[in-house]
C-alpha positions as CSV (number, residue, x, y, z in Angstrom):
1,M,169.2,212.6,127.4
2,S,169.6,214.1,130.9
3,P,171.0,212.0,133.7
4,Q,167.7,212.4,135.5
5,A,165.8,211.0,132.5
6,V,168.2,208.0,132.3
7,K,167.6,207.3,136.0
8,Y,163.8,207.6,135.5
9,L,163.9,205.1,132.6
10,L,166.1,202.7,134.5
11,F,163.8,202.9,137.5
12,A,160.7,202.4,135.3
13,G,162.3,199.4,133.6
14,L,163.1,197.9,137.0
15,V,159.5,198.3,138.2
16,N,158.2,196.7,135.0
17,L,160.6,193.8,135.5
18,V,159.5,193.2,139.1
19,V,155.8,193.3,138.0
20,L,156.4,190.9,135.1
21,C,158.3,188.5,137.4
22,S,155.5,188.5,140.0
23,V,152.8,187.9,137.4
24,N,154.8,185.1,135.8
25,A,155.4,183.6,139.3
26,D,151.6,183.5,140.0
27,Q,150.9,181.9,136.6
28,S,153.6,179.3,137.1
29,R,152.1,178.0,140.3
30,F,150.7,174.6,139.7
31,P,148.0,173.2,142.0
32,V,149.5,170.6,144.3
33,T,147.1,168.3,146.3
34,D,147.5,166.6,149.6
35,D,143.9,165.7,150.0
36,L,142.5,163.4,147.3
37,H,139.4,162.6,149.3
38,K,138.4,166.3,149.1
39,L,139.4,166.4,145.4
40,G,137.2,163.4,144.8
41,A,134.2,165.1,146.4
42,E,134.8,168.2,144.2
43,A,135.0,166.0,141.1
44,E,131.7,164.4,142.0
45,K,130.1,167.7,142.7
46,R,131.3,169.3,139.4
47,Q,131.0,166.0,137.4
48,L,134.6,166.3,136.2
49,P,137.4,163.8,135.9
50,I,140.7,164.3,137.6
51,L,144.0,164.8,135.9
52,L,146.6,163.8,138.5
53,L,150.2,164.6,137.6
54,I,152.5,162.3,139.6
55,S,155.7,164.4,140.1
56,Q,158.9,165.0,142.1
57,Y,160.6,168.2,143.1
58,H,163.8,167.8,141.1
59,C,162.3,166.2,138.0
60,E,163.2,168.4,135.0
61,Y,160.7,166.4,132.8
62,C,158.0,167.1,135.4
63,D,158.8,170.8,135.3
64,R,158.8,170.8,131.5
65,M,155.5,168.9,131.4
66,K,153.9,171.6,133.6
67,R,155.5,174.6,131.9
68,E,155.0,173.6,128.3
69,V,151.9,171.5,128.3
70,L,149.7,171.5,131.4
71,Q,150.0,175.0,132.6
72,P,149.0,176.5,129.3
73,M,146.1,174.1,129.1
74,R,145.1,174.7,132.7
75,T,144.9,178.5,132.2
76,N,142.6,178.0,129.2
77,K,139.0,178.6,130.3
78,D,137.6,175.7,128.1
79,F,140.1,173.3,129.7
80,Q,139.2,174.5,133.3
81,N,135.5,173.4,132.7
82,R,136.5,169.9,131.5
83,V,138.9,168.5,134.2
84,L,140.3,169.1,137.7
85,V,144.1,169.3,137.4
86,R,146.3,168.6,140.4
87,E,149.9,167.5,141.1
88,L,150.9,164.9,143.6
89,M,154.5,165.1,144.9
90,I,155.9,161.7,145.7
91,D,159.2,162.7,147.2
92,A,160.3,161.2,150.5
93,G,158.3,162.5,153.5
94,E,155.3,163.7,151.4
95,K,151.9,162.6,152.7
96,V,148.5,162.6,151.1
97,V,144.9,161.9,152.2
98,D,143.8,159.1,149.8
99,F,140.4,158.7,148.2
100,Q,139.2,156.7,151.2
101,G,140.1,159.5,153.6
102,K,143.2,157.9,155.1
103,Q,146.6,159.7,155.3
104,V,149.3,157.7,153.6
105,D,152.8,158.2,152.2
106,S,152.5,159.8,148.7
107,A,155.0,157.4,147.2
108,A,153.1,154.4,148.6
109,F,149.9,155.9,147.2
110,S,151.5,156.2,143.7
111,Q,152.7,152.5,144.0
112,R,149.0,151.5,144.2
113,Y,148.7,152.6,140.6
114,G,152.0,151.0,139.6
115,V,153.6,154.4,138.9
116,F,157.3,153.9,138.3
117,V,158.4,157.0,136.4
118,T,157.8,160.7,136.8
119,P,156.0,162.5,135.2
120,T,153.0,160.2,135.0
121,I,149.6,161.6,134.3
122,L,146.7,159.6,135.7
123,F,143.1,160.3,134.6
124,L,140.8,159.3,137.5
125,D,137.2,159.3,138.4
126,N,135.9,160.8,141.7
127,H,136.6,157.5,143.5
128,G,140.2,157.3,142.3
129,N,139.7,154.6,139.6
130,E,141.6,155.1,136.4
131,A,139.2,156.2,133.8
132,T,141.4,155.9,130.8
133,E,145.0,155.1,129.8
134,R,147.7,157.0,131.6
135,I,150.4,159.1,130.0
136,L,154.0,158.2,130.9
137,S,156.8,160.8,130.7
138,I,157.3,163.1,127.7
139,N,157.8,161.2,124.5
140,T,157.0,164.1,122.1
141,L,155.5,167.4,122.9
142,D,154.0,167.7,119.4
143,Y,151.1,165.4,120.1
144,L,151.0,165.4,123.8
145,V,148.3,168.1,124.1
146,F,146.1,166.0,121.7
147,Y,146.7,162.8,123.8
148,I,145.8,164.6,127.0
149,Q,142.6,166.2,125.5
150,D,141.6,162.8,124.1
151,A,142.2,161.2,127.5
152,I,140.1,163.8,129.3
153,E,137.1,163.2,127.0
154,K,137.4,159.4,127.5
155,A,137.7,159.9,131.3
156,A,134.7,162.2,131.4
157,K,132.6,159.7,129.5
158,K,133.6,156.7,131.6
159,S,133.3,158.6,134.9
160,F,130.1,160.5,134.4
161,G,128.6,159.3,131.1
162,D,129.2,162.5,129.3
C-alpha cells in the first residue's frame, strides 16, 4: 500500500472516530430539569407521569443508571410516549423551581420527598405527588427495567386514570 493510501485511511478513520464520538455524546445527554413547575404543566398537557431521577454529579451509580437503564429506555419511541423523564441534580448550589413555582435549593427539595440516597427515581404526577413506589439505587440491573416499566404504568393510572 502506498504511503498516500495509508495517510488517506488514517485520515478517514480519524474522521469516523470524531463523528461517532459526537453522535454518542448527543445520545448520552440526559435531560436535566431546573423547572418542575413547567414540567408539571407539560405532564398535565400530555397526560403523562414524570420519572424524576434524583442524582449528583460525581455519583457513579447515577451515571450507570442513566447509561445502562434510563438512556436506552428514554430513546425508545414507545417509552417516550409513556412518561416524561428528567434528572434533578442535588449537589450544593443547585436550584430548582418547585411544582408551586418557587425557587428552592435542589437538595432541600429532594428532602421534601425523604430522598437520602442517589440515585433515587421518583414517579410523580403533574402536581409533584408520588404516584407509585420509588426506586432506590441499583440493586440488580436484570429486573430494573421491568420495575421501572411497572412503576410507569402504575403512575400513569394513578395520575390520569389510564
